[in-house]
C-alpha positions, 0 to 999 in steps of 0.5 A, spaced: 571 627 283 575 627 277 578 633 276 574 638 271 567 635 274 561 639 273 554 638 273 553 636 266 556 629 267 551 626 271 556 623 275 553 621 283 557 619 289 553 612 290 558 606 292 559 601 285 556 595 286 561 590 287 563 586 280 562 579 279 569 575 281 573 571 276 572 564 276 578 560 279 582 556 276 582 549 278 587 545 279 587 536 275 587 532 282 590 526 280 589 519 283 591 514 278 598 514 280 596 512 287 591 507 285 593 504 279 601 505 277 602 501 283 608 495 283 605 489 284 606 486 291 613 483 292 613 475 295 611 475 301 618 474 306 614 469 311 612 465 304 616 457 306 622 455 302 623 450 297 624 443 300 631 442 299 635 443 306 628 444 310 628 439 317 625 433 315 622 432 322 618 439 322 616 436 314 609 434 316 608 439 322 602 443 320 603 451 320 600 455 325 596 460 323 596 466 326 592 470 332 586 473 329 588 480 331 594 479 329 593 479 322 595 484 317 591 486 311 594 484 304 600 486 301 597 490 296 592 494 299 597 496 305 602 498 299 596 502 296 595 505 303 603 506 304 603 510 296 597 514 299 601 516 305 607 518 302 603 522 296 600 526 302 607 528 305 610 529 298 603 534 297 604 537 304 612 538 303 611 542 297 606 546 299 611 549 305 616 549 300 612 554 296 611 558 302 619 559 305 621 565 303 629 563 301 632 569 301 630 571 307 635 570 313 630 570 318 627 564 320 624 559 315 618 558 321 616 566 319 616 564 312 608 563 310 606 568 314 610 573 310 608 569 303 601 570 305 600 577 308 604 579 301 599 575 297 593 578 301 596 585 300 597 584 293 590 581 292 587 587 296 590 592 291 587 589 286 581 589 287 581 596 289 583 597 282 579 593 279 573 596 283 576 604 282 576 601 274 569 599 274 567 606 278 570 610 272 567 605 266 559 607 270 561 614 271 562 615 264 557 610 261 551 616 265 556 621 262 555 618 255 560 622 251 565 619 247 572 618 250 577 621 245 584 621 250 586 620 258 588 627 262 595 627 260 596 628 267 600 622 268 605 618 263 600 612 261 599 611 253 592 606 251 595 602 246 588 599 243 587 593 238 581 592 233 577 588 228 580 580 232 579 575 234 584 573 228 589 568 226 594 573 228 591 574 234 596 568 238 602 571 234 600 578 238 599 575 244 606 571 245 608 579 243 605 583 248 605 578 254 612 577 253 613 584 253 608 585 259 604 591 255 597 590 256 592 592 251 585 594 249 582 590 245 575 592 240 572 584 238 568 584 231 562 578 234 563 574 228 569 573 229 569 570 236 566 563 235 572 558 233 577 563 236 574 563 244 581 560 246 584 568 244 580 571 248 580 568 255 588 568 254 586 576 253 582 576 259 586 573 263 592 576 261 589 582 264 587 586 257 581 590 256 575 588 252 571 591 248 566 590 244 566 592 235 558 591 233 556 584 230 558 586 222 562 592 223 558 596 218 557 604 218 552 605 224 550 612 222 547 609 215 543 604 219 536 605 222 536 605 229 533 599 231 539 596 225 544 599 230 542 597 237 541 590 233 549 590 231 551 593 238 548 588 242 550 582 238 556 583 238 555 584 246 552 577 245 558 574 242 563 577 247 559 575 253 559 568 251 566 568 250 568 572 256 563 570 261 561 577 263 559 584 258 564 588 255 563 594 258 567 599 253 564 600 245 567 602 238 564 604 233 567 602 226 569 607 222 568 611 228 561 613 224 556 615 229 550 619 231 546 621 236 542 616 235 548 611 237 550 616 243 543 615 246 543 607 244 551 606 248 548 609 254 541 606 255 546 600 255 551 603 260 557 602 254 563 606 254 564 609 247 572 609 246 575 613 240 581 615 239 586 621 238 592 617 234 591 613 229 596 609 224 592 608 218 595 600 219 588 598 216 590 601 209 596 596 208 602 601 209 607 598 212 611 597 219 616 602 218 610 607 217 605 604 222 610 605 228 613 612 225 605 615 227 605 610 233 611 613 235 609 621 234 602 620 237 606 618 244 604 623 249 601 622 255 593 620 255 594 617 247 589 612 246 592 609 239 589 605 234 591 600 231 588 593 228 588 585 231 589 583 223 595 587 220 601 583 221 605 589 219 602 591 225 606 585 229 612 588 226 611 595 228 609 593 236 616 592 238 618 598 235 612 601 239 614 599 245 621 601 245 619 608 244 614 608 249 619 606 254 625 610 252 619 616 253 618 613 260 611 612 258 606 607 262 603 602 256 596 602 261 588 600 258 583 604 257 579 602 264 585 604 268 586 610 264 579 612 266 580 611 272 587 614 275 587 620 269 581 621 266 580 627 261 576 632 264 569 634 263 572 641 258 576 635 254 570 631 253 565 637 250 571 638 245 572 631 242 578 631 239 580 638 240 580 636 248 587 632 246 594 634 248 595 631 239 590 629 235 593 625 229 587 623 226 588 624 218 581 623 217 575 618 217 578 611 220 579 606 214 576 600 219 
């Protein structure tokens, strides 16, 4: 149970359903090297020598055929079998080498067991963390209140990027992957076709995914039906690329009303806003973006930025350095909600429930 929990959350203690396992990566097997690239068979060592130097008495003597039981397969078939055996031994040797821990002075025959034990333990921790995040998202989806920040009890900050995927996405991915910084992305549905690979790479890096509608309208100005159409169309676009529906949603321009909130709750979506707006969508300088983000670097902060701004990309290294100098850990929104969630009182207060509120007016995007 989350600190500050009370009856109006509508939470229950039933265990979450197990998430659909991720599709396993499959390695391409190539047997062509063993079949098609083999050298032509060498000349048989038993082939008759030239007529020079032969024993004339044996010249007309017919060669004796070998017994049927001792005949060997044709040279080509024998060589292919040998290459296949060597390839199998090579694969086996590589696998054994990967299992052996070269830095451990204990007997090598224990290394495979230690390696497998470590991998099993890591997989167990990852699965437990994923289940915890999924359970947290389901609780907040049932509660239906927008999320503005975390609980601020742990040194965690969530960086978020809106409006992608975009041609700049590859550069954002390269920078953040190199720095080992996970983020939460909120995608516009119409931007996904043709850029699905960016979506999949971000998923594989462990980034969290959210929807940002299909065409980026101000939802509060639309009819209830049009609101729902926009929300669900954006969901479908992300689902096709991700292989699973995102459970996070962010309304463009911060535009939502009671109808929006009810639609999101009905479809099991968690509405994520922010307590720090860098205003990068207004085209401000990289220095200004960095200064605003750094000013908002406090435990529990959710920081709004955009995946389509060149200056945001330029500001990120400075923001990341400042975060680490302050001992703050960059996390995804689902992890923050699982490990340091806002209390029920914080949710009721909205922006005012956050330790710091740096939102100079409505969001520009």
